[in-house]
C-alpha positions, 0 to 999 in steps of 0.5 A: 161375710159369709161368717156373719151370715151363718152366725146370725143364723145360729143365733136366731136358731137359739132362740127360737129353741128357748122360746118353745114352752115345753123346753122352758118347763124341763129346764125349770123342773130340772132347776128345781131338782139340782136345789132339792139334791143341793138341800138334801146334800146340805142336810145330811152333811149338818145331821153327820156332823163330827159323826161317821156316816151312817153305814160305815164299817171296819169288816163286820164292825158298823160305826156309822153315826159314831161321834170319835170319840164312841168310835174310839171305844168302839174300836178299843172293846173290838180290838180286845175282842179279836186279841186270838185273831188267826190267819187260817187257810187250807188247802188240799187237806192240809190245814196252816194258821197263824195267830196275829199276836204271833206275827206282833200286830198292834192295833193300839198305837194307830187306834187314833189314825183308825178312827179317823178314816173312818170319819174320813169316810166320804168326806176326803178326797175328790169331789166324785169319791165323796159323792159316791161314799156318801151315796153309799152311806145311804143306799148301800155301806162303806167298807173300810180297814183299822191301821195297825202295824205288824212284822213284815218278817214273820209275816213272810215267813209264815206265806213263805211256808205255804208255798214251799207246800202249795208251789207245784211244778207242771210236768209237761205230758211225754212219750216214754217207751216201754221197750219198743211200745211207745206210751205217753205219760200223762201231763201234770198240772201244777200251781202257784201261791202268789206271794204279793197278792196273798200278803196284800189279802192277808194286811185286808183281812187282819186290817177287818178283823177277818178271824171267823172265817177261813181266808181266801187266799190264791192258789193259781194254777199253771198249765203244762205247755204240752198237755196228755192231749198234745203227747197222744197225738205224737205217738201215733208219729213215733209209732211211724218213725220207729216202724223203720230199718235202714242200711247205713254203707260206710265204705267197705262196712255195713251197719243196721239202723232198727227201732231200737236205735232210731228210738234211742235218735228221738228228742220231743219237740213242741212247735207253734202252730199258724192257723191262717196257711189253710187260709190261703192268705199268701205269704203272710207267717198267720196267726199264733195256733195251738202248739203241737208235740212233734217227734223229732230225729235228734241230729247230736244223737245221729252225730254220736252214732256217725262218730261210733261208725267213724271208729271202724272206718276214719284213719290219718294217711300215713307217708312212708317213712325211710332210713337208710341201712348199711348205705341203703335206703330201706322203708320202715312204715308202709303208706296208708292212705286216709279215711274220713267219714263226713260228719254233717253230711252223713248225719243229714243222709240219715235223717231223711233216709229215715224220714222219706223211708228209704232202706239203704243210704251210703255215707260219704267218706273223704279219701286222702290219698299220703304224700308218699304213697310207695313204700318201695325207695327205687319207685319212690325214687330213694335210689343214691346219694346224693348228697352229703355233708360232714362236720365235726363237734369235738372238743365241744360240751355235753348240753352241745352235743346232746342239742346237737343229737335231739336236732338232728334226729328230728330232720333225720327220715325227712322226705322233701317233694319236687318243688317242696322248701324245706324249713330247718326252723320249722322241720326241728319244731320249738326249742326250749326245755318242754322239747327236750334241749339243754343250756349251753351256749349262743351269740347274742347281741353279735359279739356277746356268748349266753346260755340258752336253750339249743345251744349247738342247732346251728351246727345242724342247720351249717352240717344241712347247708354243705349237704344242700350245696354237695346235692346241687340244690336251690339256697332260699335262706342263708345266713351267716354268724356275726363272727366265725366259729372254729367248729366248722372252719375249715373253709370259712364262710360255709356256715348257716346261723338259725334263730327261731324265729329267725333266721333260717336255713332254707332250701327247695328240693329242684329235682324231679323226684323225692329226696330224703334226709338222713342223719348220722351222729356220732365219732364228734361229727355230724352228716347228712346224707340226701338220697334220691335218683341222679339227675346229671347236674353237678355241683361246684363250690370254689375255694374262700376269698378271704379279706377285709381284716378286723383287729379283735376288740377289749376282752368282753366280760359277763356276769353269769349267775350260774358260774360258782362265786368268784370263778370265771370261764372263758368260751370264746378266744377272738379273732379277728373279724374278714369278709369271706365268699364262695361262689356256688353253681350248679350247672344241669346234665345239658349244659344248663346253668341251674343256679350260680351265685355268691355266697357272701359273710362278714365276719364281725371282730370277735373278743375274747370273751368271759363268764363270771361268777358274782364276786368276780371283778373283772380288768379295768372295773371299778371296785365297789366300796369295801367295808373295814373293821377294826382299820382292816382291809378286807380281802379280795377273793383271787377267781378260778379261770377255767380256759375252753374251746371257743363255742357256735351258736345255736 
């Protein structure tokens, strides 16, 4: 109901306005004006029907009032008059020019299109565009350009040639040093010849036949990020920084940092300032203000300076090292304490000291004490022989002996601290040709004997196992071979195999003093001696209990590419399998039992094992078909059999 009343009131007000005499008169005048303009528009268009509207220019040539034929003729004359047209530009005393003929400019093939574009002025496009162009035809003028074809590559080459000569990189103002006197190198404004913009200008010039004047190509200025005024502001701060002396102490050495060193430490960085902090607007990040140039102490450069100090101060910690001479332990390397400047912290301390005007700074130096600090064997607790083990390698091939000597030398001289676990594999390190080991026979897949690097190293671990048993140490990892090895018998069952990464032989020094492991290799045997301080413990090893014998399996033949053709060599003799065990007991001086364990070894039966070269046919193998010539059967080669004693795995 309220809506109906509102609509009725609005209708009454509108009717009242239109009944007003002044309103009626104004509307009548507007209507007459619109009719008059429409009549004039119609008359104007009828007057130039099939003609180009007045004041329509192509460059400086007025084509207004011409029909298509006349315009075409005038365009032909204009093209002929400008056949030697030339693009010209001058910059910084250098002139650039290019004839349109050199750009393969062709107006003629597009003349009909050009004439049509002149005829379309004031006739094509939106109503607003049409009205605007017709009004300009009466009160101002309309400009258009000719259509033409050209060689884009040649025009681009011309513009690129100009760009190479005009373009100039801006150069920031900077601060240099003449001795210890800083000075400002002024900034240089750069220049840029924008190719896309200037290509458009060139095309408009060609299309408008504007060859009488030099072209208005654009060259932009490139302002440097750091201007001369900014550098002058930084000059005073630079002088303040280098006018400083700092004494640097590191351990027992002293160094001086003066103006020369500080000048070499400096880098100059731009910093974006903010204009809001001074307005007290809380934690707002503020609006970006002008850049400023700041001298800064370089962490990299000061880090290099600290490195030079480190050459004088830094040294690695070294343990005292011992050897055995005539049954006595003697030192051959004195212990050395390690020192290391804490570089990151030292760099920060030097920067803070220079920035805050300090005169002295003590650099942090970390001290590392050696694990074996005493070079006196007695003080180190290496006073007597506490255990030893010995095995024979008699009859071994040369490569096996070499590997044993090399592996034992890696262990000889090792000191094992109280509570420390010793790992044979860790101490020997990587085994391969790169570490000097040779190929010799090893056990793989339980019964297969094949050449591999480090063959024979199991004699090292076995001998060390026996020395650890003799010393009464705690055995933490031991694995028997898969079958019995003649080098380690008798007794049966006191062997220990190793092969990276497992199995390993390990023990713990459960004495209260360090122990020294010393190897003696020679005279067809390897011996490990363990030196320390006896604590009264007694070690006992029972005789082995052997049983559960198993007969050897059939012989095993393995082809080897290292063997001569047709040759065969026995590498292991058959052995019966068995189980062997012994008891290991260690009793302390006070009667406490420290160790009481049984080591059990289960050995598989070992067949006779042979290696053979290509062409040899193992017994029981099926021969390959043999080709015959004229009915004659090919002869079968007779192998050369060279038996050798059995060899252990590494």
